[in-house]
C-alpha positions, 0 to 999 in steps of 0.5 A: 778791653783786647785792644789796650795795645794798639791804644796805648803805644808810647813808640807811637807818639815817640815817632811824632815828638822827638824828644831829643829836639830841645829847640821847642819853645819853653812854656807855650805848652803850660796849660797842660797840667792844667788840664789833667789837674782833676787827675792828680790824686788826692794829697800827690803832687802831679806835674814837678816837670819845671824846665821841660822842653814843651816837647816833653810834654805834648808827649807827656799828654797823648801819652795821658789822653792814650791811656784815659780811653784804658782807665779812665779813673786813673790818677796821676800821683806825680810826674815830674823831672827827675836827674835829666829823665821823666819821672813816671808815678800813678795809680789804676782803678781796680777793674786794672790793677785786677789785670796784670796783663795790663799793667805790664803792659802799662810800665812797661810803657812808662819805663821806655819813656822814661828811657825816651826822655832823658837829657843830660842838660835837664840834671839839676 
């Protein structure tokens, strides 16, 4: 897949949704974990985001939509809030795992998300 960098672009998502804006109503995005339930890896936790701002759910939802275009067989091991920030654990199909440039790009995008989705009021 040659255009994976155009498809999976966290900066574009962050331009639409300010991760530092915690004023949006909590709970209006509760359907998002349900939407991705079929992608939960067997025996894993899926979403454990507790009290997270709605815009964080929107950001994660768009990220997963982009990721699905690259690897429709990826699995969510866990997406959770820890020490005020988001942690994302995923696994990928054999086809994607064999391409180190795609894996490197995905990991870079996850690192950007984990850096940007942080707020000290969420430390618990």
